[in-house]
C-alpha positions as CSV (number, residue, x, y, z in Angstrom):
1,M,-85.7,251.6,45.5
2,I,-82.0,252.5,45.9
3,I,-79.7,252.2,43.0
4,G,-76.0,252.0,44.2
5,F,-73.2,253.0,41.8
6,T,-69.6,251.8,42.4
7,H,-68.2,255.3,41.7
8,T,-68.9,258.9,42.6
9,H,-70.7,259.5,39.3
10,A,-72.4,257.6,36.4
11,Y,-70.7,257.2,33.0
12,P,-71.0,254.7,30.1
13,G,-69.9,251.3,31.3
14,A,-70.6,252.1,35.0
15,K,-72.4,249.3,37.0
16,A,-75.0,249.8,39.7
17,S,-76.6,247.4,42.1
18,L,-80.1,247.3,43.5
19,H,-80.1,247.6,47.2
20,E,-83.4,245.7,47.3
21,A,-82.7,242.7,45.0
22,G,-85.3,241.9,42.5
23,T,-87.2,245.2,42.7
24,L,-86.4,246.8,39.4
25,A,-89.4,248.9,38.6
26,A,-90.2,252.2,37.0
27,G,-90.8,255.2,39.3
28,P,-89.1,257.5,41.7
29,C,-85.9,256.2,43.3
30,T,-82.7,257.2,45.1
31,V,-79.2,256.9,43.6
32,E,-76.4,256.3,46.0
33,F,-72.8,256.9,44.8
34,S,-69.7,255.3,46.3
35,D,-68.9,258.4,48.4
36,G,-72.2,258.1,50.2
37,T,-73.9,260.9,48.3
38,R,-77.6,260.2,47.8
39,V,-79.5,261.8,44.9
40,P,-83.2,261.8,43.9
41,A,-83.8,260.1,40.6
42,A,-86.5,258.4,38.5
43,L,-86.3,255.2,36.5
44,H,-88.3,254.8,33.3
45,R,-88.8,251.9,30.9
46,A,-87.5,252.7,27.4
47,G,-88.3,249.7,25.1
48,E,-85.8,246.9,26.0
49,S,-83.7,249.2,28.2
50,W,-84.2,251.7,31.0
51,E,-83.6,255.4,31.4
52,L,-82.4,256.9,34.7
53,D,-82.9,260.6,35.4
54,V,-80.5,261.7,38.0
55,A,-80.8,265.2,39.6
56,A,-77.9,267.6,39.8
57,Y,-75.8,267.0,42.9
58,R,-72.4,267.6,44.6
59,T,-70.0,264.8,45.4
60,A,-68.8,264.4,49.0
61,R,-65.7,266.3,47.9
62,G,-67.8,269.2,46.6
63,T,-67.6,268.6,42.8
64,A,-70.8,269.8,41.1
65,I,-72.3,267.2,38.8
66,A,-75.1,268.3,36.4
67,G,-78.3,266.4,36.2
68,K,-78.3,263.8,33.4
69,R,-80.4,261.1,31.9
70,W,-78.7,257.7,31.4
71,R,-79.7,254.8,29.2
72,M,-79.2,251.5,31.1
73,R,-79.7,247.8,30.7
74,A,-80.4,245.2,33.3
75,E,-77.3,243.1,33.9
76,G,-77.2,240.3,36.4
77,D,-78.7,241.6,39.7
78,G,-78.2,245.2,38.7
79,L,-77.9,247.7,35.9
80,K,-75.2,248.9,33.5
81,V,-75.0,252.4,31.9
82,I,-75.1,252.0,28.1
83,A,-74.9,255.7,27.2
84,R,-76.1,259.1,28.1
85,A,-79.6,259.4,26.8
86,G,-80.0,261.8,23.9
87,D,-76.4,261.3,22.7
């Protein structure tokens, strides 16, 4: 499964689409950011929401982004970041 974000990083309020519609499932996945950067990740069920663990990566422009876990909810045909998990 590929989860595509509309920006170069995730943040509360960010939206993501599923490249294979209707395939939201727990397990390993790939996150693709708007600059084309692809990052290994894992999606986990967390009660009524989901948690997405994204590995550390560099944007296409070279900005280092630390690995983070995001709490998300299903919204329409995709996902929306609710908050950083643990905050």
